[in-house]
N, C-alpha and C positions, 0 to 999 in steps of 0.2 A: 504494500500500500504506500501511500505518500509518506514522506519523511516528516513533513509539517503540514497538517491539513489546511491551514490558512493560505498556503501557497497555491492551492488548486483554484482559488478564486481568479487568479491570473492565468487562465488555462483555456486553450481553444483546441477543438478536436475536429478533424476531417475524417469521416468514416465512409468508406466506399465498399459496397457489396454488390456483386453481379452474379446472379443465378441465371437469369434469362438473357441469352444473346440473340440478336437478330440473326436470321438464318445465314449460315456460312458453312464452308467446307471443313474448317479445322476445329472450331471451338463449340463443343456441345454444351447445352445448358446444365447447370449444377443445381443442387438442392440445399446446400448448407451455408452459402456465402451471406445471404441476407440475414439468416438466423444468427450468424456470427456477429454481424453489425448490430443487430438488436441486443444481443447479449452484452457486447462492449458498451453500447449506449446506456443500457440499464445500470451497469456497474458505475459508469462515470456519473450518472445523474443521481442514483440512489445511494451509492456508497461514498463517492467523493463529493457529492453535492454540487456538481458542475451545473450552472444554469443552462436551461435548454437552448437559450439564444446563442450560447457559445459552442454548441455541438452541431456541426454541419454534416448532413447525411446525403449521400448519393446512392440510390439503390435501384436494382432491377429485379423484382421478384419473379419467381418461376410460377406460372399458373397452376402447376401440379402440386405446389406446396401451399395449401389453403391458408395457413395461419400467417403467412408473410405477404399475402397479396395486398391487403388494405394498407396503402401508403400514399402519402402526398409528397414524398421526397422527389426532388428532381432526378432525372435519369443520368446515369454515369456515362455520358457521351464524352468523346475526346475533348470537345469544346467546354463542356461543363466542368470536367475535372481540372483543366487548366485554369478556368475562371475562378474556381473555389480556392485553388492554391494562391492565386494572385490576391483574392479578396482577404484571405486570412493573413497573408504577408503584409497587406496594407493596414489592417486594423490592429493587429497584435503589436505590442510595444516591446522595446528591448527589455530583456530579463523575464518576459512572459513565456509560458510553455506552449508548444504546439505538438499535439499528438496526432499522427496520421496512421490509419489502419486500413489496409486493403485486403479484401478477401475476394478471390476470383481467379480467372485464368492468368497465367504468365505465358509469354510467347517469345519466339525467336524469329527474326526476319532478316533478310539480306540487308546489310548495312547501307545506309545512305550517306555515311561519313567515311568513305574510303581513305581520305587524307589523314584520318585519325586511327583507323583500325586496319587498313589494308583492303585490297579489292575483294578478297574471298572471306572476309570476316562477317560477323553477325552483330546486329543490334538486338538487345533484349529489352523487354518492357512489360508494362501493364496493358491488358487487352480490354479496351472500352467496349461498351455494349454495341456500338455502331461500326465495329471493325469489319463487319460483313458487307457494308455498303461499298459502292464503287469508289467513293471518295473517303472511305473509312481509314483511320490512322491509328497506330499504336502510340501510347505515351512512352517514347523510347528512353533508354537509359541516359543518353546524352541530354535529353530534355529534362528528365527528372533530376539529374545532377544540378542543372542550373536553377530549377525551382527550389531545391533544398539549399543551394548556396546563397540564394537571395535571402532566405530566412535566417541562416546562420550569420551572414554578413550584417544583418540588421541587429544581431544580438539576441535572437530568439533561441530558446532551448528546445531542441527538436528531438522527438522520438518517432521512428518509422517502423511499423510492423507490416511485413509482407507475407500473408498467408496464401502463397501461390508458388508455382514452380516454373521452371523454364526448360526442362527436358523431361517429359513424361509421356503419357499415352492417353488414349481415349477413356471416357467414362467406363467403369468396369461393371457396374450393376446397381441394383437398388440400394445396397447397403454401403458400398465403398466406391468412391470416385477419385480421380486424380486431376489436379488443377493445372493442366498443361497439355501440350500435344507433343508427340514424338517427332513431328514433322516441322521443318523449317519453312516458313512462309516466303516463297520466292516471287509472289505476285508483285507487280509494280505498284508502288504507293506514292501518294502525294508527298513530296519532300519539304513542302512549306510547313513551317512550324508556327503555332500560335504562342509558343513560349517566348521566343526571342529570334532575332535575326541570326542567320546561319553563322556569321563570324563570331558573334557573342557566344553562341553555344560551343563552338570549337575552342575558343580561347578559355572559357570556363573549364571545359573538360581537361584541356592541357594543363591548366593551373592546378586542378585537383589531382592529376596523375603525375605531377612533376615532370611533364614532358615525356614520360615513358610510353612508347607506343603500346596500344592495347594488344597488339599481336604478340608481344613478349609475354604477357600474362593473360591469355584469353580465359574466358569463362567467368570474368569478373562481372557481376551484376551491376555494381555501382563502384565508382572510385572509393577508396577506403575512407569511411567517415572520420572526420577530424573533430567536428564540433557537434556531433549528434550521435544517437544510439540507433543502430539498425538491428532488428531481430527478424531474421528471415526463416521461412518454414523449413528449408532444407538446403543442402549443398547444390551447386549448379548441375551435378550429375545425377541427382536423386529426384524422387517424386514427392509432391506435397499432397497428402491424403486428406479427404474428408470422409467421414464414416458415421454410421448410426451409433451414437454413444449409448451403451446399455441396450442396444437393439431398438432404440426409439428415434429421437430426432437427430438428423445429420448436422454435423458441425465440422469445420476445419480442425484438424488435430491440434495445430498450434494454438488457435484461438481458444478452443475449449479448455485445454489444460493450463493455458495462461490465466484465464479468469478463474478456473477452479483453484489454482495455486494462490492467487491473490485473495480470494474469499475465504480460504481455509487455513491460511498461514499467518504468523505474527507480522505486525507492521515493521517497517524499517528494512525491507528487502532491497538489496541492490539488484541491478539487472543480471549480474552474474549469478547470484543466488537463485533468482527466478528461472534463469536459463537452465541451471543444474536440474531442478525438479521437472521442468517441462520436458527437457531432453530425456530424462529417465522414463517418464510416463510414455512418451511417444515411442521411444526405442523398444519398449516392452511389447509394442503392438505392430510397428511398421519399421521397415528399413529406411528411416528418415531421421536425419540429424539436423535439428535447428541450428542456425548459425547466429552468433552474437558478435558484433563488431562495433567499434566506437567506444564511447564512454561507459564501459561495462561496470565501473565502480559507482556510477550515479544511482541514487535511490530511485525506485520505480515511482513514476509520476511525481518526482521531486526535482529540485534544482541542486541540492547539495550532493557531495560525493563522500562515500565511506571507504573503509579499507577492505581490500579484497583478501579473503581467507581461502587460499587454495588448499583444498583437501581432495581426497578421492570421493567420487560420487557413488552412492549405492544405486545400481541400475535395476536390480530385481530382488525380491524378497520371497523366500519359500517358507511357508508355515507348515506345522504339523499339529495334529490334535493330540493332547496328552490329558490323562486323567490322574489326578492325585487322590490319595486316600480321603474319603469323606468330602469330596468336592465334585462339582460339575466339570465335565470336559471343557477344556479351553484350548485355543490355538496359540502356539508360541513359535517364534521365529527360530528356524534351525539352520538356514543357510542364506547367505546374501551374495549377490554378484556385484563386483566392483569394476569401475571403468579404468583399470590399469592391469597390465599383464607382463609377459616376458619382455616386451620392448621397453617397459619402464623399470626393468631390473627385478621384478618380483619372482619369487619361487616359493614352493611350499615351506611353511614355517614362519613366514612374516606374520606379525600380530598388529592388529589395528583396533583402535577404540572407535565406537560408533557414537555419533552425536546426533541429536534431533535436527531436522531440517530447519534452517534459519539461524543456527547457532553462529555467533560471531566471536566468541572468546573460548578457544579450545584449551586454555590453561586450567579451567575449572574441572577437576576430576569428578566432582559430584554431579556434573552434567552428562557424564558418559552413560549411555544406555546399555552397552554390551561390549564385551571383548570378543573379537573374532580372530581366527587363524586361517591363513591361506592353505587350501587343500589341493586345488586343481587350477592350473594356470594356462590360459590361452595366450595368443599373441598380444591382444589389446584388452583383455578382461580376465578376471579370476574369480573363482568361487571360494568362499570362506565359510568355515563352520563356526557357529556361535558356541564358544566354550565357557562363557560366563555371562549371565544376565544381571545387570546392575540396577536397572530401573524398569518399572512396568510400562513406561511410555512406549508408544508404538514406533517401531522402526519402519520407515516408509521409503518408497523410491524418492531419491533426492536427499536422503539423510547423508551426513558427511562422515567419512572415515579418515582417521588420522593415524599415521604409522607410530607404533610404540617400539617395536624391536625387530631385529633381523633374525633369520633362521640361524641355527647354530653354526652352519658351515660358512657363514659370512661374518660371524663375530670376530673382531680383530683382537690380536694379542698385544698386550701392553707390558713392557718390562720397566720396573723401577730401578734405575741405575745409580749406584753410589760411587763417588769418586774418592781418590786418595787426597791426602793433605799435601799441598805444595804450591808452587808459584807458576807452574806450566799452565797452558791454555786449558787442559783437561783435568786440572787439579783445583782444589779449593783452599782458601786461607782458613786457618783454624777456627776463626770466629764464625764463618759460614758453615764449616764442617760440623760444628757443635749443634747446629740447627737442622742439619740435613735429614736425620732419622725422623724427626717429628714432621718435617715438611712432606717427605715421601709417604709416611704412614697416613697423613691426612688425605693424600691422593688415593691411596689404596682404599681407605674408608669410603671415599666418594664414588669409587668404581663399583662398590658392592651392589649386586642386584641389577647392574646395568644391562640393557638389552642389546647394546652394540659392541661392548668391549668386555674383555676379561683379562686377568693377570696371566701372562705367559708362564708356563712351567719350565723346568730346567731343560726338557727335551724339545720344547717348541721354539721355532724361530719366531721372534717377535715382529710385529708390524711397526710398532712405535716404541721409542725409548723416552722415558720422562726422567729428567735429572734437574739438578740445581746448578746454576752457573756462579761465577765468581762475584757477581753483583747481588747475590741473594735472590735471584729470580728463577722461576720455573722455565725450563726449556723443553721443547718437544723435538725429538730427533727422528729423522728417517735417513739413516746413514750419518748425516751431519745435522746440526740444529737447523730447524726451519726458520728462515729469515722473515722479517716484516710481520711477525705476530705481535701486533701492538693493540692496546698498551701492554707494557711489560707487567707480568703478574708477580708481585713481591710475595715471598713465602710467608711473611708475617701477617699478610692480610687474610682475614678469616674466610672470605669468599673465594680466594684464589684457587684452592683445590677443586672446588666445584666448577670454576671457570676453565680450569685445565681439562676436566672431563668433557665439558661442553665443546671445547676446541677439538678434542680427540674424536668425539662423535661426528663433528662437522667433517673432519678429515676422512673418517671412515665412509661417510656418505659420498663425499667427493670422489674418493677412490672407487667406490662401487659404481658410480656413474661413469667414471673414466674407463672402467673395464667392460662396460656393456658392449657386446659385439655379437654378430651373428653372420659371419662371412660365408657360411655354408648354405644360406637361404638362396633359393632361386631368384629372389628379387634383387640380390646383390648386383648381378650383371645387367639388371634392367633399370638401373639408376645411375645416371652420370652426374658426378659432382666434381667441380674444379673451381679454383680461385684464380681470377684474372686480374690484370692490372691496367690502369690508365693514369699515368702520372699527371699531376696537376689538373685533375678533372674537376669540373664544377657543372651543376645542372645547366641545361638539360642533358638527357642521356647521350653518351658518346655513340658514335656510329659503330665502332667495333672495339671493345676491350680486348687486350692482348694477353697471351699466355706469358707466364714468368719464364725467364731465360732458363732457370733450372727448377722445374716443377717439383723435384724431390727435396729442394731446400728453399722454402719460401721465406724470404727475408723482406720485411715491410718496415719502412720508416714510420715512426710515430706520427700520426696525423695523415698519412698517405692514403689515398682512396684506392679501394679494391672492389672487385665485384664477385659475388658468390653466384655461380651458375649451377642450376640444378635442372636436369631434364629427365622426364619420365619416358623411357623407351619401351615400357610394357604395354599390354593391351587393356589395362584396367586403371581406374583412378587410384592414385597413391596419396595418402595423407602425410604431409611433410611437416616435420618439426625440426628446428635447429637449436641446439644448445651450445652456448659459448662457455667453455671451461677456461677461466681466466687465471692469470699468474698469481693473483691475490686470493686464490681459492674460492672465488665466486663462481656460481653456476647461474647463468641468465639465459633466457629464451629470446631469440631474435624474433621480432615482430615482422613477419614476412609481409611486404606491402603495407607495413604499419598496422597490421590487423591484430586486435586483441584476442581473437579466437584461438582455441587451443591448438589448431593445426591448419595447414593450408592444403585444400584439395587440389592436386595437380593432375589434370586430365592426360590421357595418353598422348604422347608426342609434344606435350606442352613444355615450355621452358620458363623457369624463374631466373631473373637476373637482378640480384639485390645489391645495391651499393652499400659498402661498409667502410668505416674508418676505424683502424686499430690504433690505440694510443697506450703508452705506458701507464700503468695504474697510478703511479705517483712519481713524477720525474725527479723528486728530491731523493727518493730511496731506490728507484729502479733505473739502472743504466740500460738494461735489456730485459726482455721477458719472453716466455714461451706460452702460447695459448693454443687451444684446440677448438675447432668447430666440429661438433658431432651432428650429422644429418641423419635423422630417423625417417624411415618410410614404412608405413603400415597399411594393410588393406582395410582393417577395421578402424573405428574411431579411436583416437588416443588423446591423452591429456597429460603432458609432461610438466605442467606448471607447478605441481606439488613437489617436484624435485629441485626447484630453484633454491639456491643457497646464497647468503650474503657474503661479502668479503670477510676474510679472517684477519686482515690487518686493520680492523677497526674495532672500536669498543663493543663488547657484547651487551646488548640491551637487557634490561631487567624483564622478568616475566610480565610485570604489570604494563610494560610499554612496548613490548616487541612488535605487537601487531599493528603499530602505527608506523613502522619503518617501511622504507621503499621496497624491501624484500620480505614481506610478512611471512611467507611460508618458510623461508629459510630460517628466520628467527624462531618461528614456531617449532620447527623440527629440532633446532639446536636446544630449545628449552625443554621439550618433552621427550626427546630421545633418550635422555638419561634418567627418566622419571618412571621407571617400571618397577612394580612391586615384586615380580618374580621373573627369573630368567626364562627365556622361551624354551619350549620343548619341540622336538621334531615330530610332525604329524606323518602318518603314512601317506605318501603322495598318490593321488589317483592317476590312472593311466588314461590319457586322452585317446579318443577314437580316431583322431586325425593328428597330423603333425603341425602344430601351431607355429613352429619355428620357421615354416615356409611363408608365413604371413607378415613377416617384418624383417627389416634389415637396417643396418646403420653403416655409414661411411664417415671417416674423419679426415680432417685437414690440420696439420701441425704448422703453426706460424711462429716465426721468430720476429719480435718487434725490437727495433733498435732506435736510438736517438737520431 
């Protein structure tokens, strides 16, 4: 719901629903789009108390749907849609909200902007009711981009929901339909636009895409939102379904579950939180992945922004009926399916705490609903068994899962190393030596019951050494002391031993991400990844970035522009995520085309060309640095955001404040990873009936950054 109810007084809505289309060859009439619009309108007026004069509706009812016929709404023709956009842009004032919701068909047609997209490319867009007329027109992506830009340029706070698709097929039957067509419309269309002159449309599109030709990243519905939120029903390669909910009235899956989530959940949801539950609900029924891009941390129907809490989403819940002595049978959750798998580094034995949907502070253990342990792992998802129920609250799709511990075979060994008295580099002055035992014993105590680390025994090769240096500070060694772990942790500080453990947990997670690999997957040879160079480049996009002189030894000057090129040479859509493992032990996710969404769907034979600048983390402490780009490709949906980690050469935030940091999940994992009551135990792994390792792969690029 809204973050502050009084803000909704400054709110305008444009709701467009098209069930009935004038007779045409491509677009059959639907039965749930107008019902979607009525559902949204009721929520806005009854729950948010938006005055009716601020809600503008354009609808086209289907005569076969009796309860939606009676309407005085104007028809959603091309001209009327453009006129309503213009009218709202004119009357809304800077700082006010504009909410746009479209339910109906999406379409693809031969581009009329070859200078932007290329001769053989497509325009995508909304399909107005009159597209079947001889002079009928689509509201094309290039036009919609200008309409939205005018709003954001004026300072309006815009949210756009598109419950439609752009590659689908014909209506399937009485209970399920798809909002799109599998055919590209090649009919000649009027190229004159009511939105703006052609040159203005072209210049706006180029400004929004930074001059990058659409042919480089085809399949983009709209340029990446910078100042608004876009919630789309599905990826460009998928279908947007409408279906008879509970066997009754038909709705668009996106619209129905969006309103269901808003009416049944606590207030203060961000768009990211809303998207998590809606996605889980839809994916349990259809192969449809809603896409969220833009200001995902903005509160729903609000203007302020919250902190994103990246955790794993619960996709599916399996219950079983149990009967206890002298009580009625009741259903309890036995298994949950999570949206992370092999590609995210999971294996049987990982433990997670489940929190209720809408939770924003995962440090409160009394809010945990259950503890689950991974039993069966797929490429992009995993099944977990409930091993302990902590609260009676319901675990639902969209609930959040936060990692507590690794399986035993990934627990890292730590050795506490004592030094001799002396003046050499690896020795201690007597005054520090006298404090060494107590300092290391405090670290040993802090390690007890940890889910990621254990003390290495005499026969085991340790992963990390912890020692005390000549300045009376803790040091962590991997062969040699790790540099740039700041601030220094003085042994006399009471919180220092726990902070040492937090740093060790961070390093263990970083190392686990670094080691993720699946080179034997068939997908490995179907993904091309390379780093290109274009010295002294500035926008717009260069004609042809060049290969490095020595591709096996990539040396980049700090601040120099490079280009990451990724090509899908397989026959199926690959979901791409890029993690940047930095020299300061930070793991961050590259926003491909500046998208906030968890992955970028790359169609067969499509290419991503992403401009990157590499810089030394801190020029005062780093003369050179090594970084890694890990490119992940999965067939299924994936979400690597929960693996992000902050820098280790910065102060560790307290538990009370970590979630306000720019890398909230990294701080979260650093805080809770060492907070497990019991060490993990190894479950018996289930044997999958297929080989999920063939559904993901990763490639990496090593870069040396110099001054």
